[in-house]
N, C-alpha and C positions, 0 to 999 in steps of 0.2 A: 374390352375383350379381351386385349392382349396387357399379360403382367412383365413379363421378363424373357430371359434369353440367354441358355446353357448352353454354349456346345458339346459335343460327346466326338470324344477324339478314339478311334478306334488302334488299339496295341496288340501288339504280340504279347505282353506281359503286364497285366493291372497292377502288379504287386513292386514291380520295378517302378511305374511311374508313382507310384503312390510317393515312395519312400524318396525320389529325387525329386518332387515337389513337396514332400515336407523337409527336405534338406534347404533346400534354395529360397523358397518362400513362404516359410511357417506353414506350408499348407494345414487345414485339420481334416480329417474326414466327417463329411456329414450323414452318407449312407451307403450301403454297401451290399452285393451280392455276389456269393451268399453273405450269412453275417460273419464268418470267421474265413482266413486265406486258404488257398488261392482264389483268389476274387475275380469274377468275370466283369463285372463293375462296380465302379466308386463314382462319389460325388464327394468333392473333394471344394472348400469354403478358404478363398485367396483374401481374408478382409470378407467383405459384402459380396466377393466373385464367387460363382458358383463353374466350375469346370468339370465336366463328367469324363471319365475315361470307359472305354467295351472292351473286352477280347473283341480283334476281329471274328472271329467263328461264332462266340455270342452272336454279335450283330446280326448279323446274316441268317442265326437259326429266330430271333427274336421279332424282327426288322424284313423279311423274305431275302432272296437274293437278288431284288433289286440294291442289293445295298453291297456297293461294288470294292473289292477290294485291290489296290494294286501295290506293284512296288516302288513306286514314288509317291511321296505325300501327295495328295490332291490340292488344289488353286486355292488355297485357304490362308485366308490370315487374323488370325482371332488381336481384334484391337480392344487392350481395356483401358481405360479411363485410371486413373489413379491419384492419390493426392501425396506430395511430397516425391517424388519423380529422381530430385538428384539423391536423397537419402537412399531409395531404392537403388538407384544404381552403383550405388557405392557399396551396397551389402552382394547382390548379388555377381556384379562383374568378372569375379575371381573364379565365380563358381558355375559358368558357364557359358556357350558361345557368343557374343555380342556381334550381331551383326550389321548392327547399326550404331552408331554413337550418338551418345544422346545433343540433339539438334533444335532451335529454336527455329519453329518454322516462319513464314512469312506471315500464314492465315492467325498465329497465335495463341500455336500449340506445342509443347514441349512432349519429343519423342523419342524413344530410341528402342533396337529391336532384339530380339533374342531368336537361338535355335533352339529348341528344347533337347534331348540327347533320343528322340524319336524320331526327331525329322519338321516336329512344328513349329509353327513361324508365329511368336506371338510379339506384336508392337505395345509398347507402353504410350501411356499419351496423358499428359496434364495441361489443364485448360488454362493460360497464363491470362488474365481475369484484366491486370495491369497495364498488359501489352497488345490483348488483342483489337487491334486497331489498325488501319491499314496505313502506310507510308507519309500516301497524300491526297491532298483534296484537289478533283480533276474539275476546270472548269469550261465548259466551250462557250465562245462567243463568236457569237454569229457576225459572218465578213464577207460576205458575200451570198447573193441570192438570183436565180439565174430561173424566170419566171414566177407562178405563184406561190408560193406554202403551203400545202394542205393544212399543213396544222399547225399556222397562224402564223411561224415566228418572221423575224424581223429584221434586217441589221442592225446591229448593236444588241443585238438581247444578249444575254449571260445564262449557262444553262448548268447546274449542278447535276455532272454526271458519274459523281464518286460512286462506287458500287459500294452495297453496305456488307459489312463485313460479321454482325453481331447483333444477334435480338433486338437490345436497344436501335440498333443504327435501323434494323429493318423498320418499326414503328416510328421513327419518323422520316425516314424516306417513302413509305406510302403517305404520309402528308406532306409530300412536298408536291409542286406542279407537275404534273405527268408529263412524260417524255415521251415524242414519237416512235412509237415500238419500229419503224422503219428502219431509221436512221440508229435508232440503238441497238438495234440486232445487228446493224453493218460496222457499226465503230466499238462493237463490243470487247471484241480480241485486244486491238488496240491499247481502248481504256485498260482495260484491265491487265496487261503490263507496264501500260505511261504509270498507271494507280501506284504497282508494286515497284516503283524504279527503274525498271527496264530501261535499257536505252533504245529509240527505236532511231532506226538509218538515215530516216529524213527529219531528225532536228534539227531548227534554224538552231544561232550560235548563243542564244538565249533558252533554249531545249523547251522550246514549242513547237509542235506539228499542226500540219493542218489534214482535213479529214473533209469527206463527204457523204451526203445522203446518197442511197442508189437508186435515186429517182432519176432518170435521165434527160427530163423534159423541165422538171421542178427542180432544179438540182439546189442542193442547200450546202454553202463551206463551211467549216468552223475549223479555229483557232483554237486546239487544245493547249490550256492555260495548266501546269500541275505546279500546286502550292502548296506547301509544311502545313500542316493539320496544327491545329492551336488546340 
């Protein structure tokens, strides 16, 4: 059913937007309305990515007065996936306003952001396939049980709590023994931070921490062990 998404930015002058995007991104005109300038609407292609620009007044005329025009740009960011993000950055960094320098994020994507002359924010991102992995593997070792664990855990059990971050890891994760949902929901924020290399205030000298399930009657206590992924 759904095939593609093309953002339409509303500007005062479509012709100026065309010239700027052609100069900075080598954008190609895909279609215009009317056929000759001054334009009310344009579809530009930046590689395989389509971006549209429309004159503000025209958008209201076409799509009704429900199209609201504000002095400030609406809360919207165009997030564009690319290949060769470093080359792109070097190519355009002197031609536009960089609002976020290139940064390799912990979730395996490298990003940088710009603001165009019309106030729109664009984030360019490249998936780093060889680096899109979490920093650590997290193992939860059951060290204490008060009462009877409804999930069947026993003292000494080791549970792989590593949060998957790629489609392959998700598929592998689905094949693993199921984790008690009450336990995992309770400790997820701690596991998430611990796995990403964060410092937890109550870590012991070896870098391990203890957590427990939310059941006050049948409480399971685990020691989280952070291991380097192989």
